[in-house]
C-alpha positions in Angstrom: -21.5 8.3 -11.1 -22.6 6.6 -7.8 -18.9 6.3 -6.8 -18.2 10.0 -7.2 -21.6 10.6 -5.5 -20.5 8.5 -2.5 -17.0 10.2 -2.3 -18.8 13.5 -2.4 -21.2 12.6 0.5 -18.1 11.7 2.7 -16.5 15.2 1.9 -19.7 17.0 2.5 -20.0 15.5 5.8 -16.7 16.6 6.8 -14.8 13.3 6.0 -11.3 13.3 4.9 -10.1 12.8 1.4 -8.7 9.5 2.2 -12.2 8.4 3.5 -13.7 9.8 0.3 -11.4 8.0 -2.0 -11.8 4.7 -0.2 -15.7 5.0 0.0 -16.0 6.2 -3.5 -13.9 3.3 -4.9 -15.5 0.8 -2.6 -19.1 1.8 -4.0 -17.7 0.8 -7.4 -16.5 -2.5 -6.0 -19.7 -3.3 -4.5 -21.7 -2.4 -7.5 -19.1 -4.3 -10.0 -19.0 -1.1 -12.2 -19.4 -2.2 -15.7 -18.0 -5.6 -14.7 -14.5 -4.0 -14.7 -14.2 -3.3 -10.9 -14.7 -5.5 -8.0 -15.7 -9.2 -7.8 -17.2 -11.3 -10.5 -15.6 -9.7 -13.4 -12.7 -10.0 -15.7 -11.8 -13.8 -15.2 -8.2 -14.5 -15.7 -7.1 -17.6 -17.8 -7.8 -19.9 -14.9 -11.4 -18.4 -14.5 -10.4 -16.5 -11.3 -11.1 -12.9 -10.7 -8.3 -11.1 -8.9 -8.2 -7.5 -7.8 -5.6 -4.5 -7.9 -5.9 -1.3 -5.9 -4.1 1.5 -4.4 -4.5 4.8 -2.2 -2.1 7.4 -1.7 -2.0 10.2 0.9 -0.9 13.3 -1.1 0.3 15.1 2.2 2.6 12.3 3.5 3.2 10.4 0.3 2.2 7.2 2.0 0.8 4.5 -0.2 -0.9 1.3 0.2 -1.4 -1.1 -2.7 -2.4 -4.5 -3.5 -1.9 -6.6 -6.8 -3.7 -9.8 -7.9 -5.5 -9.9 -4.7 -7.4 -13.2 -4.3 -10.7 -14.1 -2.5 -11.1 -10.7 -0.8 -13.7 -8.3 -2.1 -12.5 -5.1 -0.5 -9.5 -4.3 -2.4 -9.4 -0.6 -1.8 -9.8 -1.0 1.9 -7.1 -3.6 2.0 -4.7 -1.2 0.0 -5.5 1.3 2.9 -4.8 -1.2 5.5 -1.3 -1.9 3.9 -0.8 1.9 4.0 -1.9 2.2 7.7 -0.8 -0.9 9.3 2.5 -1.7 7.6 5.7 -0.1 6.5 5.2 -1.5 2.9 3.7 0.0 -0.2 2.7 -3.2 -2.3 1.5 -6.6 -1.3 0.5 -9.1 -4.0 -1.2 -12.5 -4.6 -1.9 -15.0 -2.1 0.1 -13.2 0.6 -1.7 -10.1 0.2 -4.8 -12.3 0.9 -3.0 -13.5 4.2 -2.4 -10.0 5.2 -6.1 -9.1 4.5 -7.3 -11.9 6.6 -5.1 -10.8 9.6 -6.5 -7.4 9.2 -10.2 -8.9 9.6 -11.3 -9.1 6.1 -13.5 -11.8 4.9 -12.0 -14.5 2.6 -14.6 -15.6 -0.1 -15.0 -16.5 -3.5 -14.8 -13.7 -6.1 -16.3 -15.9 -9.0 -20.0 -15.5 -10.1 -22.1 -17.6 -12.4 -21.6 -14.8 -14.9 -17.8 -14.6 -14.8 -17.8 -18.3 -14.8 -19.7 -18.5 -18.0 -17.7 -15.7 -19.6 -14.6 -18.0 -18.8 -16.3 -21.1 -20.1 -17.2 -19.4 -23.4 -13.7 -18.2 -23.8 -12.3 -21.7 -23.4 -14.8 -23.1 -25.8 -13.5 -20.4 -28.3 -10.1 -21.8 -28.3 -8.9 -19.3 -25.6 -9.4 -16.1 -28.0 -8.2 -13.5 -27.5 -5.3 -13.8 -25.0 -2.2 -12.1 -24.1 0.6 -14.5 -25.1 3.2 -14.1 -27.8 6.2 -15.7 -29.4 4.9 -19.4 -28.2 3.8 -22.6 -29.4 1.2 -23.8 -30.2 0.1 -20.9 -32.2 -1.7 -18.7 -29.4 -4.2 -17.2 -31.9 -5.7 -20.5 -32.5 -5.2 -22.8 -29.5 -5.3 -22.7 -25.6 -2.2 -23.4 -23.6 0.0 -24.8 -22.1 2.5 -22.8 -24.2 6.1 -23.1 -24.7 8.6 -20.4 -26.0 9.5 -20.6 -29.5 13.1 -21.3 -30.6 15.1 -18.5 -32.3 14.6 -20.1 -35.6 10.9 -20.5 -35.1 10.6 -16.9 -33.8 12.5 -15.4 -36.8 9.6 -17.1 -38.9 6.8 -15.4 -36.7 8.1 -11.9 -36.7 6.5 -10.8 -40.2 3.0 -12.0 -38.9 3.1 -10.8 -35.3 1.7 -7.3 -36.3 -1.2 -8.5 -38.3 -2.1 -10.7 -35.5 -1.9 -8.0 -32.9 -4.3 -5.8 -35.1 -6.8 -8.5 -35.3 -7.0 -8.7 -31.6 -9.4 -6.3 -30.0 -8.3 -7.2 -26.5 -7.7 -3.9 -25.0 -11.3 -3.0 -24.8 -11.7 -5.9 -22.2 -10.9 -3.9 -19.1 -11.2 -0.5 -17.2 -10.4 1.0 -13.9 -11.9 3.6 -11.5 -9.7 6.3 -10.5 -10.4 9.0 -8.0 -8.8 12.3 -6.5 -10.4 14.0 -3.7 -9.6 17.3 -2.0 -11.2 17.7 1.4 -12.3 21.1 3.3 -8.9 21.3 5.0 -7.2 21.3 1.7 -5.7 17.6 2.0 -5.6 15.6 -1.1 -5.7 11.9 -1.8 -6.0 9.6 -4.8 -6.9 6.0 -5.6 -7.7 3.3 -8.0 -9.5 -0.1 -7.9 -9.9 -2.8 -10.9 -10.2 -6.3 -11.6 -7.7 -6.0 -14.4 -7.9 -7.4 -17.8 -10.3 -10.0 -18.9 -8.6 -13.5 -19.6 -5.1 -12.0 -18.3 -2.3 -14.5 -17.7 -2.6 -15.6 -14.1 -0.3 -13.4 -11.7 -0.7 -10.3 -14.0 -0.6 -6.9 -12.2 -1.5 -3.8 -14.1 -0.8 -0.1 -13.7 -3.6 0.6 -11.1 -1.7 -0.3 -8.0 1.7 1.2 -9.2 2.5 4.6 -7.7 2.7 7.3 -10.6 1.1 4.9 -13.1 -2.5 4.2 -11.9 -2.6 7.5 -9.8 -0.4 10.0 -8.0 -1.0 13.1 -5.8 1.0 15.9 -4.1 -0.3 18.4 -1.6 1.4 21.2 -3.3 0.2 20.4 -6.8 -2.8 18.2 -7.2 -3.4 14.7 -8.4 -4.2 12.4 -11.4 -5.5 9.1 -12.0 -5.5 6.9 -15.4 -7.5 4.3 -17.2 -6.8 2.2 -20.2 -4.2 -0.2 -21.4 -2.3 -0.6 -18.1 0.6 -2.7 -19.5 1.4 0.2 -21.6 0.6 2.9 -19.1 2.9 1.6 -16.3 5.9 2.1 -18.7 5.3 5.7 -18.7 4.1 6.6 -15.4 1.5 9.1 -16.8 -0.2 10.1 -13.5 3.1 11.2 -12.1 4.0 13.1 -15.4 0.5 14.8 -15.2 1.0 16.0 -11.8 4.6 17.3 -12.6 3.1 18.9 -15.7 0.8 20.9 -13.3 3.8 21.7 -11.1 5.3 23.2 -14.2 2.3 25.5 -14.8 0.1 23.4 -17.2 -3.8 23.3 -16.6 -5.0 19.7 -15.6 -6.2 19.0 -19.1 -2.8 20.3 -20.7 -1.0 18.1 -18.2 -3.1 15.1 -18.9 -2.6 15.6 -22.6 1.1 16.1 -22.4 1.4 12.9 -20.4 -0.6 10.9 -23.0 1.6 12.3 -25.9 4.6 10.7 -24.3 3.0 7.3 -24.9 1.6 7.7 -28.4 4.9 7.7 -30.5 5.7 4.4 -29.0 2.1 2.9 -29.0 0.1 4.7 -31.5 -2.8 2.5 -31.1 -2.8 3.1 -27.3 -6.2 3.5 -25.7 -6.6 5.3 -22.4 -7.5 8.5 -20.4 -6.3 10.6 -17.5 -8.2 12.8 -15.0 -6.5 15.5 -13.2 -7.2 18.1 -10.7 -4.7 20.9 -9.3 -4.8 21.9 -5.6 -6.9 25.1 -6.4 -9.7 22.7 -7.5 -9.5 23.2 -11.3 -9.9 20.0 -13.0 -9.8 18.4 -16.5 -8.9 15.2 -18.5 -7.5 13.9 -21.8 -7.8 10.7 -23.6 -6.4 8.9 -26.7 -7.8 6.3 -29.1 -11.4 6.1 -27.7 -12.9 9.1 -29.4 -14.4 10.9 -26.3 -13.9 10.3 -22.5 -16.7 11.0 -19.9 -15.7 11.4 -16.2 -17.5 12.6 -13.1 -16.8 15.8 -11.2 -18.3 16.7 -7.8 -17.5 20.2 -6.3 -19.1 22.7 -4.0 -20.1 24.8 -7.2 -21.8 21.9 -8.8 -23.5 21.0 -5.6 -23.0 17.2 -6.5 -21.7 14.9 -9.1 -21.8 15.9 -12.9 -20.5 14.3 -15.9 -17.9 15.9 -18.2 -16.7 14.9 -21.7 -13.7 15.6 -23.5 -12.6 14.9 -27.2 -9.6 12.6 -27.5 -6.3 14.2 -28.4 -4.8 13.6 -31.9 -1.3 12.1 -32.5 
C-alpha cells in the first residue's frame, strides 16, 4: 500500500511515470515489504541476499534490469541507471555491482540479523526445503555439495520425484512488487523489484528482471506485471501475453486470466498473479493457485490508493 501511495504522490505532483515506478518500488525496497523485497530477506543457500529488478519505458521500449545484484540496496534505481546510462538491457551479479558503484551507489551488506538467523535455521534443518533435483546425496534429507545422479541412479529416482515435489511447500517463500504507472501526459512505465526465492541456489535469477515475464508495457496498449513462481513464469512471458491480449480487445482482467491459463496445463500447481492496466486507465488482475489476490490501485477517481481483491481462476 505504501508503495502505491508513494507512486501516486509522484504522479500527483506532476512527476513522470518512470519516476513513479522507481519511487514506488524503492519505497518497498526500503520497507523490506514482507521480507520479499529489498535487503535483509530471502537469503540464498550461502546466506546472502541478492536482488532482481527492472524498469521499462513503454514509449521507447527501453529497459534496464539487474539480476542477482550483490551488496547494493537500490535495485530499482540501479536498473534505471542501466537503462539511462548504457546501451544494455540486463546486467547481473558481481559486475552489476561494479556498474552500480561506478554510477555512485553505495556498496554495503544486504544481510541482517534476521536474514542470517533464517539461514542458520535452514542449515540446521538439513537445508530443507531447497531447489535441487536429480542429485546425490538425497537433497530432501541432506545439505550439499551435490553431484548429478548417473543415468542408472536417475532411473531409480523418477518414480519418487513427484511425491517429493508435492511435499515441498517451497513456492510460498517468495514474492515481488510489480508496478504499472500512467502519468498525466499519457506515458506509461512498468517495473519490478524482489529479493527472489528464499534459499535459492546462488546465482539464480527469477522472472522479475526479464522483459515480458516480470513486467511489460506498451504506449499504445497498456502494461502488466506478475508475481509468483518466477522460474515457471519466465517460461511463458505472461506479462507480454497480457498486454497482447489487451491489444486484441480483451479487458485487463480477461487478458491476465488468459495469460495464466497458458501456464496451468503445464504446471497445474502453479501459484501466481498478474496485474494489468490499459492505456485508457481501466485495470484488473487475475491469479491462480492462491485463492484470492489483493492488489493496490491509485487513480484520480479514487483520490489515492485503494485495495482490490480478485478470486483466482479455475483450471
